[in-house]
C-alpha atoms as one frame of an Amber mdcrd trajectory, in Angstrom:
protein
  -4.708 -13.998  -8.858  -6.012 -11.174  -6.978  -3.061 -11.503  -4.596  -0.430
 -10.494  -7.098  -2.431  -7.320  -8.671  -2.129  -6.157  -5.108   1.196  -6.535
  -4.700   2.152  -5.378  -7.998   0.266  -2.434  -7.115   2.227  -2.197  -4.057
   5.137  -2.324  -6.112   4.107   0.693  -8.858   3.164   3.050  -5.738   6.537
   2.267  -4.189   8.333   3.083  -7.367   6.432   6.096  -8.300   7.266   7.622
  -4.474  10.827   6.536  -4.699  11.471   8.157  -7.666   9.289  11.647  -6.813
  11.166  11.864  -3.870  14.328  11.245  -5.394  13.878  13.972  -7.869  12.474
  16.193  -5.437  14.749  15.829  -2.161  17.392  13.325  -2.358  18.469   9.754
  -2.926  18.682   9.016   1.286  14.805  10.507   1.445  14.103   7.991  -1.295
  15.326   5.064   0.626  13.774   6.303   3.865  10.613   6.417   2.102  10.551
   3.061   0.715  11.140   1.864   4.225   8.188   3.574   5.285   6.435   1.924
   3.320   7.569  -1.437   3.358   7.271  -1.368   7.131   3.801   0.072   7.001
   3.168  -2.995   4.826   4.059  -5.533   7.115   3.178  -4.612   9.986  -0.044
  -3.510   8.755  -0.626  -7.069   6.887   0.259  -8.505  10.157  -2.635  -6.857
  11.978  -5.163  -7.037   8.845  -4.308 -10.996   9.214  -5.606 -10.672  13.292
  -8.884  -8.885  11.569  -9.616 -10.995   9.178  -8.838 -14.294  11.388 -11.448
 -12.729  13.115 -14.148 -12.572  10.680 -13.929 -15.187   7.922 -12.447 -19.231
   8.497  -9.391 -20.123   6.286 -11.506 -21.018   2.867 -12.667 -17.267   2.390
 -14.955 -16.524   0.007 -13.448 -18.945  -2.862 -10.461 -20.255  -4.343  -9.263
 -16.585  -5.359 -10.334 -14.721  -2.478  -9.572 -16.622   0.748  -8.104 -15.004
   4.537  -4.854 -14.246   3.017  -6.633 -11.872  -0.027  -8.798 -10.220   2.418
  -6.327  -9.242   4.776  -4.510  -7.935   1.703  -7.266  -5.782   0.389  -8.188
  -4.834   4.310  -5.083  -3.422   4.304  -4.845  -2.016   0.861  -7.953   0.006
   1.836  -6.157   1.742   4.886  -2.984   2.350   3.105  -5.047   3.874   0.138
  -6.613   6.363   2.924  -2.917   6.927   5.197  -1.200   7.728   1.906  -3.903
   9.738   0.554  -3.049  11.911   3.885   0.540  11.565   3.879   1.675  11.712
   0.582  -0.896  14.726  -0.034   1.782  16.650  -2.073   2.825  14.297  -4.075
  -0.862  13.220  -5.256  -2.441  16.948  -5.636   0.831  17.949  -7.722  -0.369
  16.859 -10.387  -4.243  18.903  -9.812  -1.827  22.342  -9.549  -0.001  21.730
 -12.866  -3.481  21.440 -14.580  -4.824  24.519 -13.506
C-alpha cells in the first residue's frame, strides 16, 4: 500500500512538471524533463536499494514496510531535496502570485 502511494505521488509530480514545462516552454522540454525524472527515479531506486540492503533484511519493519518500500521512501526523501532545488522556479511560482 505504501509503495502504491509513493508511485502515485511520483506520477502526479511528473504530470505537474510536464504540464508546467509544456505551458511555459515547449513540448520537447516537457518530454526532456519527464526523461530526467524517469532516469533519476530508476537510478536512484537502484542506489537506494543497495543502501537499504546494508541497513535491513528483506522483511523490513512489517508487511507494509519491507526493504523495497524503505528504499522507495529513502529515494523520495532524496528526490524531495533535489527537485526542490532544481524546480525552484515552479515551486516558488505560487508564492510570487500570492504577493
